[in-house]
C-alpha positions as a printed Julia matrix, in Angstrom:
105×3 Matrix{Float64}:
 238.12  154.33  62.78
 238.61  154.36  59.06
 240.03  151.22  57.49
 242.46  151.75  54.63
 241.12  149.9   51.58
 242.64  148.84  48.31
 240.72  148.87  45.06
 239.64  145.22  45.32
 238.3   145.57  48.86
 236.44  148.78  48.03
 234.8   147.29  44.94
 233.76  144.16  46.85
 232.15  146.26  49.58
 230.37  148.53  47.11
 228.94  145.53  45.24
 227.85  143.68  48.38
 226.42  146.55  50.44
 222.87  147.74  49.8
 223.07  150.71  52.12
 225.43  153.66  52.07
 229.22  153.31  52.1
 231.47  156.22  53.05
 234.74  156.58  51.14
 237.38  159.09  52.26
 239.8   159.92  49.46
 243.18  161.32  50.44
 246.83  161.35  49.48
 249.65  160.52  51.89
 251.36  163.93  51.82
 248.22  166.05  52.18
 248.16  167.84  55.54
 244.52  168.88  55.14
 243.65  165.23  54.54
 245.28  164.24  57.84
 243.24  166.82  59.75
 240.06  165.82  57.89
 240.67  162.15  58.67
 240.91  162.89  62.39
 237.61  164.77  62.3
 236.01  161.98  60.3
 237.26  159.35  62.77
 235.51  161.24  65.59
 232.26  161.53  63.62
 232.3   157.86  62.57
 232.89  156.72  66.15
 229.34  157.91  66.83
 228.02  156.25  63.64
 229.37  152.69  63.82
 226.79  151.21  61.43
 228.1   153.0   58.33
 230.82  151.09  56.44
 233.68  153.55  55.93
 236.98  153.28  54.11
 239.97  155.48  53.43
 241.51  155.27  49.97
 244.72  156.75  48.63
 243.62  158.51  45.46
 247.15  158.22  44.05
 246.69  154.43  44.01
 243.16  154.62  42.55
 243.14  157.51  40.07
 240.27  156.04  38.05
 237.88  157.05  40.86
 238.86  160.69  40.41
 237.66  160.57  36.83
 234.73  158.19  37.27
 233.28  159.96  40.31
 234.45  163.44  39.25
 236.47  164.1   42.38
 237.67  167.67  42.12
 240.03  167.92  45.09
 241.16  166.18  48.23
 240.25  165.48  50.9
 236.96  164.26  49.52
 234.32  162.27  51.35
 232.06  160.33  49.01
 228.83  158.62  50.04
 227.97  155.77  47.68
 224.68  153.91  47.7
 223.9   151.05  45.32
 227.03  151.85  43.29
 225.99  155.48  42.75
 227.56  158.57  44.26
 224.85  160.29  46.31
 226.96  162.96  47.99
 230.46  164.45  47.91
 231.84  166.54  50.74
 234.95  168.67  50.35
 234.58  171.05  53.31
 235.48  169.23  56.52
 234.37  172.01  58.84
 234.32  170.01  62.08
 233.64  166.55  63.46
 230.16  167.75  64.44
 229.46  168.96  60.91
 230.54  165.6   59.45
 228.37  163.79  61.98
 225.32  165.85  60.97
 226.0   165.24  57.26
 226.43  161.47  57.7
 223.74  160.82  60.33
 220.84  160.65  57.81
 222.61  157.72  56.13
 222.35  155.58  59.28
 219.65  152.95  59.24
């Protein structure tokens, strides 16, 4: 299950985690984001070792510019403070599982 994170909590996790961190960017009124979040919750249930957070992009617009987020929903994989992958197409829970599985230790 994705934990909703504020900017402080996300930054702390990114600084303290050596492995990958998954960040799901959304906005509250986005219907596609709600569907994508449900698929992501299913995929992450099978990958419990990956730290994962949901972030309201409206509350953290600097990430859109800094990480060049082009649209929402957007799933960003960050490792050692660098964006290593961005996913915009949430095709299915199985697809998200296959994309995220290589980031498990």
